[in-house]
C-alpha positions in Angstrom: -88.7 22.8 -30.4 -88.0 26.4 -30.7 -87.4 27.7 -34.3 -84.7 30.1 -33.3 -82.5 27.9 -31.1 -83.8 24.3 -31.7 -84.0 23.9 -27.9 -86.8 22.0 -26.3 -89.3 24.1 -24.3 -91.9 22.6 -22.0 -94.5 23.7 -19.5 -96.7 22.0 -17.0 -95.6 19.3 -14.5 -91.9 19.9 -13.8 -90.5 16.7 -12.2 -88.3 15.9 -15.3 -86.3 18.7 -16.9 -85.3 18.6 -20.6 -81.6 18.9 -21.5 -80.4 22.3 -22.8 -79.2 21.1 -26.2 -80.6 21.5 -29.7 -82.8 18.7 -31.2 -84.2 18.0 -34.7 -87.2 15.8 -33.6 -89.0 15.2 -30.4 -91.8 12.9 -29.1 -93.5 12.9 -25.7 -95.0 9.9 -23.9 -97.0 9.8 -20.6 -94.1 10.4 -18.2 -91.0 10.4 -20.5 -89.8 12.3 -23.6 -87.3 11.3 -26.4 -85.6 13.4 -29.0 -82.9 13.2 -31.7 -79.9 15.4 -31.0 -79.0 17.9 -33.8 -75.3 17.6 -33.3 -74.9 13.8 -33.6 -78.3 12.3 -34.6 -78.3 10.1 -31.5 -81.5 9.4 -29.6 -81.8 10.8 -26.0 -84.6 10.3 -23.5 -85.5 11.7 -20.1 -88.3 11.1 -17.6 -89.7 7.9 -16.1 -87.7 4.7 -16.8 -89.9 2.2 -15.0 -90.3 0.0 -18.0 -87.1 0.9 -19.8 -88.9 3.5 -21.9 -86.1 6.1 -21.4 -83.2 3.7 -22.2 -81.9 4.1 -25.8 -79.5 2.1 -27.9 -76.0 3.7 -27.5 -74.2 5.3 -30.4 -76.9 4.6 -33.0 -77.8 7.5 -35.2 -81.4 8.1 -36.2 -83.1 10.3 -38.8 -84.9 10.2 -42.1 -83.4 8.0 -44.9 -81.5 9.8 -47.7 -83.7 10.3 -50.8 -83.0 7.9 -53.7 -81.2 9.4 -56.7 -83.5 10.2 -59.6 -83.0 7.9 -62.6 -81.2 9.3 -65.5 -83.4 10.2 -68.5 -83.1 7.9 -71.6 -80.8 9.1 -74.3 -82.5 11.0 -77.1 -82.5 9.2 -80.5 -80.3 10.7 -83.2 -82.0 13.2 -85.6 -83.1 11.9 -89.0 -80.7 12.6 -91.9 -83.3 14.3 -94.1 -85.5 17.0 -92.9 -89.1 16.1 -93.3 -91.4 18.2 -95.5 -93.3 20.8 -93.6 -96.9 20.0 -93.1 -99.4 21.6 -95.5 -100.8 24.9 -94.4 -104.5 24.6 -93.4 -106.9 25.9 -95.9 -109.0 29.0 -95.0 -112.0 26.8 -94.7 -110.5 24.6 -92.0 -112.4 24.7 -88.7 -110.8 26.5 -85.7 -109.4 24.2 -83.0 -111.8 23.8 -80.0 -111.4 26.1 -77.0 -109.6 24.6 -74.0 -111.8 23.3 -71.2 -112.0 25.5 -68.0 -109.9 24.3 -65.1 -111.6 22.1 -62.5 -112.9 23.9 -59.3 -110.6 24.1 -56.3 -111.1 21.4 -53.7 -113.0 22.2 -50.5 -110.9 23.2 -47.5 -110.1 20.4 -45.0 -112.7 21.3 -42.4 -113.7 18.6 -40.0 -112.3 17.5 -36.7 -109.0 17.1 -34.7 -108.3 15.0 -31.6 -105.9 15.6 -28.7 -105.4 12.3 -26.8 -103.9 12.7 -23.3 -103.7 10.9 -20.0 -104.2 13.8 -17.6 -104.6 13.4 -13.9 -105.9 16.9 -13.6 -104.6 20.2 -12.1 -103.1 23.2 -13.9 -103.4 24.1 -17.6 -102.8 22.2 -20.8 -102.6 23.8 -24.3 -103.0 22.3 -27.7 -102.4 24.0 -31.1 -104.4 23.4 -34.3 -104.4 24.9 -37.8 -107.7 26.0 -39.3 -108.0 26.4 -43.1 -109.3 29.5 -44.7 -113.1 29.4 -44.8 -113.3 26.9 -41.9 -113.5 29.4 -39.0 -116.7 29.7 -36.9 -118.5 27.9 -34.1 -117.0 24.6 -32.9 -118.0 21.9 -30.4 -115.6 20.0 -28.2 -116.2 16.4 -27.0 -114.4 15.9 -23.7 -113.7 12.3 -22.6 -113.6 12.2 -18.8 -112.1 9.2 -17.0 -113.1 10.2 -13.5 -115.0 13.1 -11.9 -116.4 14.2 -8.6 -120.2 14.0 -8.7 -122.1 17.2 -9.2 -123.9 16.7 -5.8 -120.7 16.5 -3.7 -121.4 20.1 -2.5 -124.8 21.3 -3.6 -125.0 24.9 -4.8 -121.2 25.3 -5.2 -118.4 24.2 -7.5 -115.8 24.4 -4.7 -115.3 20.6 -4.5 -116.8 19.5 -7.8 -114.7 18.7 -10.9 -114.8 21.4 -13.5 -112.6 22.8 -16.3 -112.4 26.1 -18.1 -112.1 25.5 -21.9 -110.9 28.4 -24.0 -109.8 29.2 -27.6 -107.5 31.9 -28.7 -107.3 34.2 -30.6 -111.1 34.1 -30.8 -111.3 34.7 -27.0 -114.2 32.3 -26.4 -114.4 30.4 -23.1 -116.8 28.2 -21.3 -116.9 26.2 -18.0 -117.5 22.4 -18.1 -118.5 20.5 -15.0 -117.3 16.8 -15.2 -119.9 14.1 -14.9 -119.4 11.4 -12.3 -117.3 8.6 -13.7 -115.4 5.8 -12.2 -112.1 4.9 -13.9 -109.7 5.3 -16.9 -111.5 2.5 -18.8 -115.1 3.4 -17.9 -115.0 7.0 -19.2 -117.9 9.2 -20.2 -118.0 11.9 -22.8 -119.5 15.4 -22.7 -120.1 17.8 -25.5 -119.1 21.5 -24.9 -120.5 24.3 -27.1 -120.3 28.1 -27.2 -116.7 28.1 -28.6 -115.3 29.3 -31.9 -112.1 29.3 -34.0 -110.6 31.5 -36.7 -108.6 30.7 -39.8 -104.9 30.1 -39.1 -103.2 29.0 -35.9 -105.6 28.4 -32.9 -104.7 27.4 -29.3 -107.1 25.3 -27.2 -106.3 25.9 -23.5 -107.9 24.0 -20.6 -107.6 25.0 -16.9 -108.4 22.1 -14.6 -109.3 22.4 -10.9 -107.9 18.9 -10.2 -111.4 17.4 -9.8 -111.3 14.9 -12.7 -109.1 12.8 -15.0 -109.3 13.5 -18.7 -108.4 11.3 -21.7 -109.2 13.2 -24.8 -110.4 16.5 -26.4 -112.0 16.2 -29.9 -112.8 19.5 -31.7 -115.4 19.5 -34.5 -115.4 22.5 -36.8 -118.0 22.2 -39.7 -117.1 23.1 -43.3 -118.3 26.4 -44.7 -121.7 26.6 -46.1 -121.7 26.4 -49.9 -122.8 29.5 -51.8 -126.4 29.6 -52.9 -126.8 28.7 -56.6 -127.8 31.4 -58.9 -131.5 31.0 -59.7 -133.0 32.4 -62.9 -135.7 35.1 -62.4 -139.3 33.8 -62.3 -141.2 34.0 -65.6 -143.2 37.1 -66.2 -147.0 36.7 -65.7 -149.0 36.5 -68.9 -150.7 39.7 -70.0 -154.3 40.2 -68.9 -157.0 39.0 -71.3 -158.8 41.9 -73.2 -162.3 42.7 -71.8 -165.2 41.2 -73.6 -166.9 43.4 -76.2 -169.8 45.6 -75.1 -173.3 44.4 -76.1 -175.0 46.3 -79.0 -177.5 49.0 -77.9 -181.2 47.9 -78.0 -183.2 48.6 -81.1 -185.6 51.7 -80.9 
């Protein structure tokens, strides 16, 4: 959903076209998409309707429930009639109050992993966006779950008829090619780990170009947390001073 117009914008397979109206929320399925209209809060779907997945209840508004009103604070008790005596002033010998404790350290940034589950028959380009916290940029690995792939030996010495993908990250500009292993079906998938990629703090885009030689079910990105700073170590103790030399023997008697 575009921030400036609230219109839906799509790319990729173009058999079903989204309506040119503003929406507040949107969710995409395998071959259908549903959204909540901004003007009337009604649900609207488009795409495949083989199992009734694009049929919505008519004239039923949807949206988030209204927040519950905050309870009123209890009434303050009436002030006492007589003013209490002021507390005695502390004597000069009274101890000073303890110093406040230092604030707790900030929590570690949420580094870890993010998954993109799909049901991709292959061909063209797919893109996925992910936010990386400050301090979590650096090398990543991507586990690709392939559901079907042409065997590597289908045309020896060439990728012309083998299944492969180009996996890239921006804005880091890192990119690698991944040849799919030979697998049989959507339920008997295999996974392959791809390295040589990196992300930067902020918004990152994972882009995958596919030569239509495989089916893909998932991309899972692992980005490790930052290394903790080395603790400050005290300097090693100074070596002891050298022992004084033994006294010289007395000269011989004449």
